[in-house]
VOGUNU-417337 format. One line per 4 residues: number of its first residue (from 0); for each residue z, y, x of C-alpha. Coordinates in Angstrom, 3 decimals, always signed. Each point is the difference from the previous one (the first is absolute). Layout:
<rs>
NUM) Z/Y/X  ...;
</rs>
This chain:
<rs>
0) +35.286/-44.994/+5.440  -1.210/+3.334/+1.397  +0.544/+3.073/-2.133  -3.165/+1.250/-1.713;
4) -1.621/+3.071/+1.543  +0.366/+2.023/-3.220  +3.732/-0.770/-0.015  +0.675/+1.146/+3.549;
8) -2.311/+3.053/+0.069  +0.123/+2.833/-2.544  -3.691/-0.075/-0.865  -1.629/+3.358/-0.769;
12) -3.113/-0.194/-2.190  -2.007/+3.196/+0.475  -2.413/-0.414/-2.920  +0.857/-0.761/-3.614;
16) -0.880/+1.667/-3.289  +1.537/+1.080/-3.251  -1.734/-0.321/-3.359  +0.703/+3.407/-1.479;
20) +1.861/-0.126/-3.350  -1.910/+1.171/-3.056  +2.161/+3.077/-0.549  +0.121/+1.188/+3.606;
24) -1.969/+3.190/-0.662  +0.397/+0.452/-3.753  +3.778/+0.108/+0.447  -0.069/+2.437/+2.938;
28) -3.021/+2.297/-0.323  -0.124/+3.017/-2.325  -1.140/-0.845/-3.541  -2.307/+3.029/+0.010;
32) -2.637/-2.061/+1.814  -0.356/-2.412/-2.906  -2.283/-2.986/+0.604  -0.994/+1.270/+3.433;
36) +3.277/-1.478/+1.231  -0.494/-3.561/+1.349  +0.955/-2.347/-2.818  -0.477/-3.556/-1.231;
40) -1.924/-1.339/-3.004  -1.116/-3.418/-1.188  -3.541/-0.716/+1.093  -0.937/-1.075/-3.528;
44) +0.820/+3.521/-1.200  -2.688/+1.506/+2.238  -2.800/-1.546/-2.049  -1.831/-1.302/+3.054;
48) -1.427/-3.409/+0.854  +1.738/-2.587/+2.127  -2.811/-1.012/+2.362  +0.638/+0.885/+3.613;
52) +1.926/+2.917/+1.393  -0.162/+3.369/-1.723  +2.190/+1.828/+2.465  -0.165/+3.152/+2.036;
56) +2.050/-1.522/+2.826  -1.149/-3.612/+0.333  -3.573/-1.088/+0.881  -1.934/-1.478/-2.903;
60) +0.410/-3.702/-0.650  +3.253/-0.618/+1.864  +1.828/-0.855/-3.213  -0.552/-0.232/-3.751;
64) +1.850/+2.203/-2.416  +2.029/-1.789/-2.618  +0.850/+1.548/-3.382  +3.681/-0.652/+0.795;
68) -0.091/+1.932/+3.283  +2.259/+3.007/+0.339  -2.286/+2.481/+1.752  +0.678/+3.118/+2.026;
72) -1.904/+3.074/-1.215  -0.448/+2.602/+2.738  -2.055/+3.123/-0.558  -1.094/-1.447/-3.336;
76) -1.479/-3.163/+1.534  +1.227/-3.622/+0.113  +0.954/-0.980/+3.531  +1.805/-3.342/+0.389;
80) +2.312/-2.128/-2.137  +3.627/+0.804/+0.721  +0.584/-3.506/+1.368  -3.441/-0.557/+1.530;
84) +1.398/-0.260/+3.539  +3.134/-1.975/-0.938  -1.187/-3.438/+1.076  +3.290/-1.240/+1.455;
88) +0.598/-3.393/-1.594  -2.853/+0.484/-2.480  -1.045/-3.383/-1.393  -3.792/+0.453/+0.142;
92) -2.374/+1.153/+2.738  -2.143/+3.119/+0.030  -1.500/+1.556/-2.103  +2.891/-0.877/-2.314;
96) +2.880/+2.483/+0.140  +3.188/+0.765/-1.925  -0.806/+2.136/-3.036  +3.237/+1.982/-0.046;
100) +2.922/+0.632/+2.302  +2.063/-2.290/-2.219  -2.363/-2.823/+1.022  +0.380/+0.742/+3.718;
104) +2.591/-0.918/+2.617  +3.022/+2.256/-0.739  +0.179/+0.952/+3.662  -3.353/+1.725/-0.440;
108) +1.570/+2.817/-1.983  +3.807/-0.403/-0.093  +2.017/+0.986/+3.079  +2.935/-2.343/-0.591;
112) -2.414/-2.897/-0.510  -1.804/+1.017/+3.195  +3.244/-0.252/+1.959  +0.599/-3.483/-1.407;
116) -3.545/-1.001/+0.939  +0.524/+1.354/+3.508  +3.107/-2.138/+0.408  -1.989/-3.066/-1.037;
120) -2.868/+0.946/+2.322  +2.239/+0.552/+2.997  -0.991/+3.665/+0.287  +2.648/+2.610/+0.726;
124) -1.984/+3.214/-0.584  -3.331/+0.942/-1.576  -2.151/+3.115/+0.211  -1.154/+0.875/-3.529;
128) -3.480/+1.398/-0.689  -1.618/+0.892/-3.353  -2.691/-1.924/-1.841  -1.756/+3.067/-1.369;
132) -1.632/+2.366/+2.482  +1.708/+3.296/-0.784  -0.196/+1.734/+3.384  -3.208/+1.942/-0.438;
136) -2.728/-2.565/-0.402  -1.339/-1.798/-3.030  +1.061/+1.316/-3.376  +2.715/+2.337/+1.259;
140) -2.431/+1.619/+2.401  -2.305/+0.802/-2.900  +2.958/+1.031/-2.119  +1.069/+2.387/+2.766;
144) -3.383/+1.728/-0.241  +0.526/+0.560/-3.728  +3.761/+0.472/-0.279  +1.579/+0.299/+3.456;
148) +3.404/+0.906/-1.446  +0.061/-3.180/-2.065  -1.154/-2.101/+2.957  +2.806/+1.460/+2.107;
152) +2.514/-0.771/-2.752  -1.246/-3.589/-0.044  +0.490/-0.456/+3.737  +3.467/+1.521/-0.087;
156) +0.937/-2.108/-3.019  -1.091/-3.150/+1.821  +2.070/+0.862/+3.066  +3.019/+0.758/-2.212;
160) -0.426/-3.327/-1.766  -0.378/-1.926/+3.255  +3.130/+1.647/+1.378  +1.939/-1.250/-3.023;
164) -1.594/-3.456/+0.151  +0.728/-0.493/+3.692  +3.446/+1.505/-0.530  +1.178/-3.362/-1.329;
168) +0.337/-0.802/+3.726  -1.686/+2.604/+2.177  +0.836/-1.925/+3.176  -2.209/-2.851/-1.228;
172) -2.608/+1.745/-2.189  -1.879/+2.510/+2.143  -1.842/+2.709/-1.951  -3.449/+1.078/+1.253;
176) -0.828/+3.467/-1.318  -3.180/+0.988/-1.822  -1.390/+3.464/+0.741  -2.241/+2.659/-1.602;
180) -2.540/-0.249/+2.801  -2.344/+2.518/-1.639  +2.441/+2.911/+0.600  +1.447/+0.118/+3.525;
184) +2.680/+2.578/-0.784  +1.312/-2.140/-2.855  -0.538/-3.129/+2.092  +2.297/+1.222/+2.773;
188) +2.570/+1.142/-2.554  -0.028/-3.446/-1.618  +0.463/-1.725/+3.355  +3.176/+2.017/+0.531;
192) +1.205/-0.602/-3.563  -0.639/-3.745/+0.024  +1.493/-0.407/+3.471  +3.213/+1.628/-1.221;
196) +0.053/-2.558/-2.835  -0.149/-2.832/+2.528  -3.682/-0.936/+0.146  -0.836/-1.795/+3.241;
200) -3.732/+0.582/+0.557  -3.061/+2.009/-1.028  -2.808/-1.765/-1.900  -3.369/+1.215/+1.268;
204) -3.654/-0.912/-0.482  -2.034/-0.962/+3.066  -3.207/+1.353/-1.580  +0.875/+3.313/-1.648;
208) -3.598/+1.207/+0.236  -1.017/-2.813/-2.344  +2.353/+1.475/-2.588  -1.352/+3.534/+0.195;
212) +2.619/+1.153/+2.512  -0.462/+1.174/+3.612  -0.692/-2.837/+2.420  +2.833/-1.424/+2.069;
216) -0.557/+2.061/+3.203  -0.220/+3.285/-1.933  +2.649/+2.611/+0.927  +0.877/+0.062/-3.711;
220) +2.250/-3.019/+0.651  +1.864/+1.478/+2.973  +2.930/+1.310/-2.073  +0.502/-3.495/-1.422;
224) +0.020/-1.611/+3.458  +2.377/+2.670/+1.304  +2.387/-0.317/-2.934  +0.103/-3.786/+0.093;
228) +0.597/+0.077/+3.749  +2.807/+2.551/-0.295  +1.710/-2.073/-2.705  -0.503/-3.315/+1.788;
232) -2.064/-1.455/-2.845  -2.730/-2.555/+0.777  -3.404/+0.503/-1.629  -1.132/-3.116/-1.892;
236) -3.754/-0.514/-0.337  +0.047/-2.510/-2.850  -2.943/-2.071/-1.162  -1.414/+1.205/-3.322;
240) +1.101/+3.615/+0.513  -3.587/+0.877/+0.870  -3.529/-0.419/-1.337  -0.212/-3.619/+1.130;
244) -2.974/-1.863/+1.411  -3.373/-0.108/-1.814  -1.370/-3.454/-0.756  -3.376/-1.224/-1.146;
248) -0.290/-1.113/-3.641  -0.964/-3.456/-1.198  +2.795/-2.179/+1.375  +2.047/-2.460/-1.972;
252) +3.025/+2.009/-1.137  +2.576/-1.974/+2.004  -2.195/+0.143/+3.089  -0.141/+3.754/-0.579;
256) +3.792/+0.162/-0.041  +0.068/-1.855/+3.319  -2.574/+2.292/+1.575  +1.525/+3.209/-1.277;
260) +3.558/-0.829/+1.035  -1.030/-1.329/+3.416  -2.056/+3.074/+0.856  +2.803/+2.250/-1.206;
264) +2.313/-1.664/+2.514  -2.301/+1.119/+2.820  -0.545/+3.579/-1.154  +2.922/+1.489/+1.926;
268) -1.793/-0.673/+3.288  -1.798/+3.308/-0.507  +3.285/+1.765/-0.681  +1.588/-1.340/+3.194;
272) -3.010/+1.198/+2.001  +0.229/+3.445/-1.596  +3.696/+0.339/+0.820  -0.923/-0.431/+3.655;
276) -3.411/+1.650/+0.418  +0.861/+3.096/-2.034  +3.229/+0.544/+1.924  +2.331/-0.441/-2.963;
280) +2.231/-2.413/+1.912  -0.077/+2.216/+3.094  +1.099/+3.064/-1.981  +2.696/-1.905/-1.929;
284) +1.655/-2.213/+2.614  +3.115/-0.729/-2.071  -1.844/-0.802/-3.235  -0.319/-3.664/-0.929;
288) -3.012/-1.276/-1.960  +0.093/-3.303/-1.894  -3.091/-1.953/-1.058  +1.298/-1.671/-3.159;
292) -1.421/-3.134/-1.654  -2.900/-0.101/+2.450  +0.880/-2.991/+2.175  +0.290/-0.102/+3.785;
296) -2.365/-2.621/+1.404  -2.795/+2.513/+0.570  +2.264/+2.381/+1.927  -0.267/-1.854/+3.313;
300) -3.798/+0.251/-0.068  +0.025/+3.576/-1.291  +2.314/+1.332/+2.703  -1.635/-1.943/+2.828;
304) -3.385/+1.247/-1.186  +1.226/+3.591/-0.232  +1.448/-0.133/+3.522  -3.200/-1.514/+1.397;
308) -2.281/+2.533/-1.648  +2.314/+2.873/+0.883  +0.027/-0.850/+3.702  -3.384/-1.647/+0.456;
312) -2.008/+2.689/-1.804  +1.613/+2.867/+1.887  +1.627/+1.482/-3.085  +3.395/+0.186/+1.705;
316) -1.350/+2.474/+2.560  -1.453/+2.189/-2.745  +3.306/+0.234/-1.887  +2.747/+0.884/+2.484;
320) +2.145/+1.149/-2.922  +0.514/-3.638/-1.013  +2.509/-1.155/+2.581  +0.226/-3.691/-0.930;
324) -2.350/-2.869/-0.707  -0.520/-0.916/-3.670  +2.185/-3.098/+0.316  +2.760/+2.088/+1.578;
328) +0.051/+2.422/-2.930  +0.089/-3.011/-2.303  +2.956/-1.525/+1.825  +1.798/+3.335/-0.143;
332) -0.307/+0.833/-3.684  -2.288/-2.160/-2.166  +1.020/-3.157/-1.868  -1.598/-2.777/-2.014;
336) +1.304/-2.542/-2.509  -0.970/-3.530/-1.014  +0.819/-2.621/-2.589  -2.564/-2.832/-0.431;
340) -1.302/-0.128/+3.580  +0.929/-2.851/+2.309  -2.271/-0.632/+2.998  -1.351/+3.553/+0.180;
344) +3.479/+1.478/-0.280  +1.471/-2.356/+2.597  -2.115/+1.384/+2.831  +0.644/+3.582/-1.083;
348) +3.754/-0.648/-0.027  -0.159/-0.725/+3.721  -2.031/+3.135/+0.764  +1.748/+2.560/-2.243;
352) +3.501/-1.393/-0.698  +1.460/+3.503/-0.364  -2.632/+1.232/-2.477  -0.100/-2.617/-2.754;
356) +1.857/-0.416/-3.287  +0.272/-2.780/-2.564  -0.796/+0.562/-3.675  -0.302/-2.025/-3.211;
360) -2.042/+2.394/-2.216  +2.185/-1.075/-2.933  -1.086/-0.355/-2.826  -3.737/+0.457/+0.646;
364) -2.720/-2.676/-0.221  -0.151/-0.523/+3.779  +3.766/-0.008/+0.395  +2.475/-2.496/+1.393;
368) +1.244/-0.612/-3.554  -1.757/-3.127/-1.205  -1.335/-0.720/-3.443  -2.220/-3.023/-0.676;
372) -2.014/+0.078/+3.204  +0.905/-2.408/+2.828  -0.443/+2.252/+3.029  +2.739/+2.578/-0.484;
376) +3.465/-1.152/+0.995  +3.259/+1.620/-1.010  +1.160/+2.608/+2.509  +2.784/-2.112/+1.535;
380) -2.389/-2.881/+0.647  -2.732/+2.351/+1.169  +2.261/+1.680/+2.545  +1.265/-3.331/+1.292;
384) -3.557/-1.296/+0.348  -1.595/+3.059/+1.585  +2.742/+0.630/+2.541  +0.798/-3.609/+0.903;
388) -1.594/+0.322/+3.460  +0.560/+3.720/+0.554  +2.549/+0.956/+2.671  +3.308/+1.068/-1.606;
392) -0.129/+3.509/+1.460  -3.457/+0.630/-1.508  +1.037/-1.525/-3.327  +2.937/+2.389/-0.234;
396) -2.141/+2.993/+0.909  -2.676/-0.717/-2.599  +2.327/-1.020/-2.828  +2.635/+2.679/+0.540;
400) +0.290/+2.141/+3.118  -3.375/+1.771/-0.091  +0.300/+1.043/-3.643  +3.667/+0.911/+0.383;
404) -0.964/+2.366/+2.816  -2.978/+1.631/-1.745  +1.690/+0.349/-3.407  +3.399/+0.951/+1.478;
408) +1.884/-2.860/-1.637  +2.580/-0.805/+2.701;
</rs>
């Protein structure tokens, strides 16, 4: 019997998440800030109703509060339950969710349990992203306007915590740094500090202007691009680290979840265009950009369309500073990742075999970490199924070699 793919290739999963422990900030941030420090309370103690979402981070109606929920309080407002995104193995479908971390898969929050889960999944290494948006948008962005010193402490505390968490096995748990994006001097300093602690990539929003920050092509961001390039750190544009996609009201709530998540997957198309048209890729030739948790099936159309419009509309002649076609910049330094896709990913694998990664999104609702629903397979089975007809050299690139090169793992 042939050896399973996950047993002969050291699979690198470039997108997973940690459910932050309840004491992450209260145990690390100065007590002088009192209740402004992100902390956890029982929802019942807030004296609010339980109908629909009452959250500053999650669109209304995507889940119901439960009195037993442990809830994150950021900037004085309820955000999400601590285990809201910990759906791995959860025994009921959305909008049900674990009420506390104790109810969730241990690998959602415990590093040793994560390693055990990885062994079962057939995954050698995982990039680790946060659940809470602490890099300048959402609640921390507003907190930075009120108390920038506290907001900076919170970001540094998170990076310290993640260093310790991934330190259980830093060759397998790959820390992705959060940054104080609202203060470029402090942002650059934190990149250097976190890189020295072993963080492997920079977490960035693809729509900073939607969070009250300068837009992506603004020269404000140049020091970040330059620093990341000098340190060899990829920039990860992760889904949910931006303002998201507006949707029309009135849908059934589960249909709304489908629409919102699907449109979010496509939102990095604008970012990829900006990296090219605004000359960011041209000016930073050694800087790698990763489109995380966005899928890859649309990339073939996007890049072919960009090339066609660039050449057919005469834009190439008007911009002699851009030396390559859009698809050539993409092949040189931009990457995408996929998990649930099959047919759409298969074609893209043939076109961009050197620019694609595999991910599981553990332990999120869309992840390759099944609960009660019949469509999600376990990661070992998923890998075997998706790559059954893929040439071995492409399989190895997508499951290991590409990520090992970009994240400097070999």
